[in-house]
N, C-alpha and C positions, 0 to 999 in steps of 0.2 A: 286376420286371422283366424284360418278353421281351428274350432277346438275336438272337432271326429279323428278318434287315433285308434290304431289298429289295435289288435288285444295286446296286451304285456306281459312279458314271456320271465320279467327276472320277478314276476309273487308266488311264490311259492303254490303247490297245490291247496288243496285241499282245502237396548232391552225390552221385548214388549211386553205390553199389557195383558193381565192372566184372562185365560179362558172364564167369564164370572158365569151363574149358573144361567142366567137370561139370555147373554147370548151364544152357550152352547144348545140353549134348547129352541134356540131363535135361527142357527142355523139349520137343522133340523125340518123346522118346517116347511112346511110349499112341496115335501117331497115326500113322492109316492107309498106307497103301501107296500111293504114287504109282499113277493113272492114266493112260494114256496112250489119245489119240483125233488119227488122222489125219486132218491138215488140209486134205489135198491129194488127196482118194480125187473122182473120177470123180463118185459119189455123193452127196457132203456135198450141203447146202441150202445153195446162195444165194441171197443179199440179191434186193430184189425191184427194186432202183438199181446205176449203174454207178461202181464206189466213185469215179474218175478223172471223175469229172464236171465240168469249171470246173479242172482241174491240170494240173498237165503234167508228167507222170511219165518220167521218161531206161528206157527201155526198156533192161533188163541183160541182153546175149547170153547163150543157154545156155554156146554155147560158152568161155566170155569164168571161170565160172564158176571156183572149182578142185575146188569140188564142191558137190552136190544135196540133200542127204539131210540135214539139221539138226534135232538137239532144241533144241526152246523148253522150258522149266518157264516153267507160268504158276499165280497164284492165281488160283480161282472168284469174280472180283468186279468191280464196273461198272467198279475200277481200271485193271485191265487188257483192254479195250474195244478200243483198237488191238489189242493183238497178237490178241484173240482174233477181232477185224473181219475183217484181213488174211489170217485159213483160212477164215472161214466165206463170205469174200465170195473168195474165191480169187486176191484181190490174191498173196501170196505166190508163185503158181503163176505168176505174170501176169512176177515177173519170175527165172523159170527152177528156184523152189526149192520142192526136196519138203519140208517141215516138218509134225513131226512137235511137239503140246503134248504137253505130261508136267502132269495136274492136283497140286500140290501144295496140302496143306491144314496148315502148320503151317509160318512162315518159318523155324525153325531148321532142319526137316527140309529146308528146299530152300536155307539157307544149306552145313549141313552136304553139300548133295547138288556143290553150285552150286564144292564149298571141294575133293570127291572126285577132280573130272572128269565127275561123272555125264552133267553139262548144261553148255555151253560160252556159251549165249547163257540170259537167263530175267530176266521181272521180278522186281523186287526194292525194299522197302521202300523209301525214298530215301535214306536213312541210310545203311544194312547196304552198300553199296558206297564208300563211305570207311573201314568198319570193315576191310572184308574187305579191304579193297586196304593199306592203311595197319596191318594187324595190329592193332589195335584188344580183340580178345579172339579168344578161343579162333579159329582157321585163316586162311589167307591166301590169297588166291591175289590175281597184280595180273589189275585189267581195263579196262576204257576206260564209262565212261556217257555213253554219248550222246539220250539223249532221257529225258526224263521222262515219266511216261505219263498224268498227270493232275494237273491243279491243281483246289484245291477238293474238296468230293466227300468232304465226311466233318463229324461229325457225336458232341457228346455227349448222350446220351439217359438220362433218366435212370426210375425204378421210378412209374408210377402210384399206387405207395401215396406219394411225399411228394408229388403233384401240391398246387399252392400251399403249396409250404413253399419253393423254390429261386428264390431271386429272385438271383441269383452268386456269386461262385467261391465267398467267406466262407463259403456255406449249406452246402457240400463236409464240411465238417471234421467226420468220427468216420464217413465212409463210403468204404464199397467201394464202386472207381473198379477197372471193367475196362478192361486197354491188352493190346495186340493182340503185343508186343514192344517188348521196350530201346528198341533200336533203328529205331524209326517216329518219325516227326511227331511222329503222337498222343498218343505218349511223354513228346517234350520241348517239347510246345505245348501239350498238359494240364499238365504242371509248372510251366511256366511262367502257364497262366491262375488256380491257383492261387494263387501267390505272387502275383500283382496284386490274388489277395483275403485280404492278410495270413497266408495257410497256409501252415504250411514241409511239402512234401508228402509228405518224408521222416517226419513227426512227428503232422500232424495227420489225418492220409488212408491208409485203406488201400488202396495202390495192389497189382493183384493182375493179375500178366504171363497171359493166358489165349488158348488157341484163339476163334478169330476166331465161327468157326460154331457152337464151346457159348456165346456169351455170352448171347444173349435167352433162352435157356434159364435158366440162368443168374439170371437179371434177372427170370422166373418165378416163379422157385423163392426166393427173395427169400435168395441166396448173394452175389448183389452189390447193391448200388441204386444203379449206373452202370454205363455203358461208355463209350471214345470209339474208335469206328470209323466202319468206308466209312458211307453215307450206304443200301446197301441193308439195313445193319442194323438198321440204324436205323430204318429205315419200315418195317422188318420187327416190328423191336417197336412200333412203332402201328397197323398193322394187327392183331397182334394180342389188343393192347387191354395191355398188359402196359408198355407206357410211352410217356411225350413227349419230344420233341427241347426240347433246353435252351438249345442251341446250336447253331447249323453253325462249322465252324472259319471256313469263310468270315469271319466276323464276327473273328476275332481275327486272322488273318493275308491279306487277300484276297490271292486267285491263288495261294494257297503248293504247293508244292511233296507228292504224296503217297507214286504212285511211281514205279517209273522204268524200262526196260528197259538191259542192263548183258549185255558182253558179255568170253571171255577176253580178257586180251592177246593169250594165244600163238596165241589161236585167230584173233582178228584180221588177227593182225603172219605167220600163216602162210593166210591165207586174203581176201586184202584185196577181193577183189570182194563178194565174198560177205557179206562185211561192211559192201560199201555198199547193197544187191542187201537185207538186212536194214534198212536204215535206207530206203532207200525205197519198201520195202514200208510198213514201219510208218506211218513218214510217212503218205505218203499217206494208211490207214486213220485215222491219231488228226485229219490235214484232214477226211477227212467227217462220221465220230464229232460233228469239232466244230462243222460249221452247225447250226444251231437247225432248217433242212427234215427233218435224216435219222437225228435221237434219237429218233421215236418206231419209223420201220421197224430203228431199229439195238435196240430193248430190246425190240424181237416175235422179232429175230434172232435177241439172245443171250441168250432167256428157253430155247430147245430144250435142254434135255436135256444136248446131243453138246456146246454151251458152257458159255455160264454156271448153265445147270438152276435158274435163278433166275421165280417167280413171274411174269410179264411189267409187270401191272398195280404192284409192289414199282418193276423198274428202266425204267420207266414217267418214275415220280413221283421218279426221283432224277435221271433226262436228260435230261426233260423243263422239270424243274424245280417242277412243279405238284400239293403232294403236300399231304397237312394231317398237322399234326405233335401228332396225338396230345389237344389242349388243347379241341379243335371249334373248329380256327381253323386257313384254306386259306391257302396260299403260292404265289404264282407267283416264282422265281425264275431268270432263266433261265441264270444263272452260278454256279446250286448247284455243279455241274461243268464242268470242263473241262477240253478235250484238247490242248492246242498244248503240242507238246511238247519246244520247245529249253528248252539246259539249263541258268541262267542262271547266272553267278557265285554275285551273292546272296544264291541258291535255297544252295547250298554251303557257303558262307561260313559264315551264319545255323544250318546245321546243325549244321558243326564245330565251332562258337563252345557253343553247347548240349546237344552231348556232352562235350565238354573241362569248361563245366562244372558235370553233372551226374556229373561220375568218369567216363567210359564209354570214354574214347581213354589207356586205358591209360597204357602207361611214354611214352605221345606228351602233346608239351603246345606251346603255340600263342600267339603275345603278338602281333606285327608282325600290322595287314594284309597285307604283306608273306608276313613264313608261312605266314598264313590262304589267299593264291591260290597259293600257289606251291602248298601241301594239295591242291587241288581244280581244282587246274588238269591238274593229276598221275592225273586220272578221270575228271575232266567231258570230254567233247570234242565242245567248240562247234566248232570249224572242221571235223573233218564234219557234224554238226546241221547247222550254215549253208550248209553248200552245198548239201546236197540243199532243205533246208527251203526256203530264196530261190528255188527251181528250182519249190517248189510254190506260193509265195506266203504263207508259215508266216510266222509271226513268229518274229526274231531281233536287235533290237535287246538292246544287254543294259538289264537296270536298273541306275539304278545305286542305286537307294534298297528298301528298304521298309522299309513299314507294319505294325506284329507291336504287339496292345491297346496301340493308338493313338497310342504311339511311333515315331521312324523309327528306321529300324537304319538306318548306315552302312556296307557291306562294306567299306569304307576304315580303317573305325576300329572295328572290334567291340568292342574292349576298352572305350569307352562302355555302347556295351548290359550287358555285364556289369555294370556299376557300377552302370547307373542299376536295376539289377534287387536 
C-alpha cells in the first residue's frame, strides 16, 4: 500500500539509551570543518523579486541595534531555506544586520559549537533546543526557540532492491534504517511508525545514526536499506535511481515541525533589538518562501553554490511538491514542505513526550500536562514570534491538538498518547 498522499483539506491553515558525552562527540568526529560565507556582501546574488512584497515589515533602525555583526549556524538542507533565503535576498541587511552564515554538516558538530559559544544563533533540529536547554545530554546552554524553520518536508526512502516488498511499517523488520540524529523528529517519528507496525525499534530494526550527506551513497552501496531524512535526500535517491519514497512524514503527522531557529538566552537578553531584528528578517523570509508563487524562484536561488549548492531540479521537486517517487508515479503535493514558523506548544509537548518515551531526557522526567507545558514554555518563545508574525500576517493561533499516525494527541494530556502506544 503506497503511503504518499495528496494534501489534506481538513487541517485548518494556519526506550533508547541516552546520548552520552562520548557518543555525542564521536558523532561529530570525522566531520569536515565548518565553512563560512558572508550573507551580506554587496556582490551577493539576489532573487528576482522583493521578499517583503505583500508583507508589512517593521524597519529596524541601525542605530538601535546593540551590534550589527552576527554569525548564524546552518545545515545545508531545504529546512534552512528561511535563514539562507534571508541572506540570499539581503533581508538581513534591510534590518541593519551584517550576518555571516556558518555551514555545518553534522548535527553533533553544531550542538558542540553552540554549547561552546562559537555561534549564538543557529538552525537546529526541532528537538535539539529542548535537549540543550534542559541538559538532557552532554553540553547545556540556556536558549530560546522563537521559530520552527519548516514543517513537513521529510520522508522515508527505501532501496530499490526492496521495490515491491514494502507495504507498511511491519515490513521494516530486520532492515537497516539510517537516521540523522538521536534528537530529531526523524528518529522519534520513525520509531513510532515502526511501533505502529508491531515492531520493537530497538530489537527488530537496525537503527543507524549517520551524517545525512552520506546516506544516499550508503543506500546505493547496500550499507543501509532505508533512511528517514529531509526530502532533498529522498529526491536525490530517486534521481540517482537508488531508492523510492515509501512515505512522506506529512502522512504520519500533518504539519509536523522539522528544524528550528534558536538563539542563546544570554545573547538575546544582552541584545534584545538584534534578537527582534533577526526574528523580523527570518520571519519575513519564511513567509515569502511559504508562498507557492515563490517556490520555483527560491529553488533556483538556493541551488547556487554559495547557498545550498544542490541541483535545482531536486530543490524544485521538494519546494513545489511536483515530484517522481521512484516507482514510476508522479505526484503534485503543494504542502510537501511548509514554512509557517510559529512555534506551537503542541509541537514541543509531543517532542518532549517522545524523547521521554525513548529514554532521551537523561535524569529529567515529566508526568502532567502542566509539567510538560512549563518545560516547553521555558524554551519556545511564542510571545516574540507572535508579535512579529502577526504584523506579517503569519499563522499565530495555537494548535490545540495534533494528529499523529492517525490518532489524536492532546498536549494537555500527553500521557494518554504514551499509554496508547
